[in-house]
Every structure is written in C-alpha cells, then in structure tokens.
VMD Tcl script that draws the C-alpha trace (Angstrom):
set ca {
  {158.16 166.27 122.46}
  {158.91 168.27 125.56}
  {159.00 166.89 129.11}
  {155.62 168.42 130.00}
  {153.99 166.80 126.96}
  {155.50 163.43 127.77}
  {154.32 163.68 131.39}
  {150.81 164.54 130.16}
  {150.65 161.53 127.85}
  {152.22 159.20 130.41}
  {149.54 160.17 132.93}
  {146.82 159.78 130.30}
  {148.07 156.36 129.20}
  {148.43 155.13 132.78}
  {144.88 156.28 133.51}
  {143.53 154.42 130.45}
  {145.49 151.29 131.39}
  {144.12 151.36 134.94}
  {140.55 151.81 133.68}
  {140.92 148.88 131.28}
  {142.42 146.64 133.97}
  {139.54 147.55 136.28}
  {137.00 146.81 133.53}
  {138.61 143.47 132.76}
  {138.88 142.54 136.44}
  {135.18 143.28 136.87}
  {134.25 141.27 133.81}
  {134.04 138.02 135.78}
  {130.84 139.17 137.46}
  {129.55 140.60 134.18}
  {129.99 137.26 132.39}
  {126.85 135.76 133.86}
  {125.11 133.90 131.06}
  {121.46 134.41 130.29}
  {119.58 131.58 131.93}
  {117.31 129.71 129.50}
  {114.83 128.85 132.24}
  {114.61 132.33 133.69}
  {111.13 133.78 133.76}
  {111.60 136.81 131.56}
  {109.77 137.63 128.38}
  {111.07 136.74 124.93}
  {111.94 140.34 124.02}
  {113.54 140.97 127.38}
  {115.66 137.82 126.96}
  {116.69 138.92 123.45}
  {117.60 142.36 124.78}
  {119.64 140.78 127.56}
  {121.49 138.55 125.08}
  {122.19 141.53 122.84}
  {123.41 143.62 125.78}
  {125.66 140.76 126.90}
  {127.12 140.41 123.38}
  {127.79 144.15 123.21}
  {129.44 144.07 126.63}
  {131.60 141.10 125.62}
  {132.72 142.91 122.45}
  {133.57 146.04 124.42}
  {135.71 144.01 126.83}
  {137.41 142.24 123.90}
  {138.29 145.57 122.27}
  {139.60 147.05 125.50}
  {141.72 143.97 126.22}
  {143.24 144.39 122.74}
  {143.98 148.04 123.47}
  {145.91 147.35 126.67}
  {149.07 146.00 124.95}
  {149.14 149.06 122.67}
  {148.94 151.34 125.72}
  {151.74 149.42 127.43}
  {153.85 149.69 124.26}
  {153.25 153.46 124.20}
  {154.41 153.72 127.82}
  {157.56 151.82 126.83}
  {158.12 154.29 123.97}
  {157.82 157.15 126.47}
  {160.49 155.53 128.62}
  {162.87 154.91 125.71}
  {162.34 158.36 124.19}
  {160.62 157.30 120.97}
  {157.04 158.29 121.89}
  {155.36 160.60 119.42}
  {157.43 159.43 116.47}
  {155.92 157.14 113.81}
  {157.43 153.66 114.04}
  {157.14 153.27 110.24}
  {158.29 156.54 108.69}
  {159.95 158.25 111.71}
  {157.86 161.41 111.24}
  {156.47 163.20 114.29}
  {152.92 162.14 115.13}
  {150.81 165.30 115.51}
  {149.81 166.07 119.09}
  {146.14 166.19 118.08}
  {146.29 162.54 116.99}
  {147.96 161.59 120.26}
  {145.27 163.46 122.24}
  {142.62 161.33 120.52}
  {144.59 158.08 120.43}
  {147.48 158.37 122.89}
  {148.67 154.84 122.14}
  {149.12 155.64 118.42}
  {152.38 154.22 117.10}
  {151.99 155.46 113.54}
  {151.12 158.76 111.89}
  {147.85 159.24 110.00}
  {149.58 158.74 106.66}
  {151.05 155.38 107.63}
  {147.83 154.32 109.36}
  {145.80 154.96 106.20}
  {148.19 152.96 104.00}
  {147.83 149.96 106.28}
}
mol new
graphics top color blue
foreach p $ca { graphics top sphere $p radius 0.5 }
foreach p [lrange $ca 0 end-1] q [lrange $ca 1 end] { graphics top cylinder $p $q radius 0.2 }
display resetview
C-alpha cells in the first residue's frame, strides 16, 4: 500500500479509536440503572430496560473493537498493514474501507 493510503487508514483508525474511547468514557453516566420504584408506566419501564440493554451491548462491542484498531495501527507502523496475517495476501482496499481494522482477507475470514 502506498504512503497516501496508509496515511488515510491511519487517520481513519485513529478517528475510530478516539470515538470509541469517548463513548466508553461517557458510559459511566449512561450506566444508570432503571429504578424499580420510579413512577413510570410498565411499558415505559420495559422500553427503558430494553434501551439500556441495547446500549450496554453496543458499548461491549465497541470496547472489543478497540484492541483490533490498536493492532491495525501497530501494523501500519511496522509495515504489515493491508496484508492478511494468515495467508499473506493483500487485503482489498474495499474491505479495509469498510473494516479498517481487518487483519485477514475475506477468504481467511470466511474459513474461520
């Protein structure tokens, strides 16, 4: 991958990492539990519990993504970014645009 491409993906990965860190830092205030004694209707309480569960799952997924982004930034620094860590084939740029932290090509990803 050329220098311009690497700079593009480095910027993109750093942006994603910053957004995730900001989301996770703000999660403390978003972790407020639903109060059992609060005076809201049954459906509203159920909706609030569902929204809280969805928010928790989103934060869990993003926190799992952060190490993969950091590993991709390390691969940029050591010159191995954009090359499949399993088969050593070049990862297509289109895949990296969608999933910039991808460490494996589509073929290796589909074989598990």
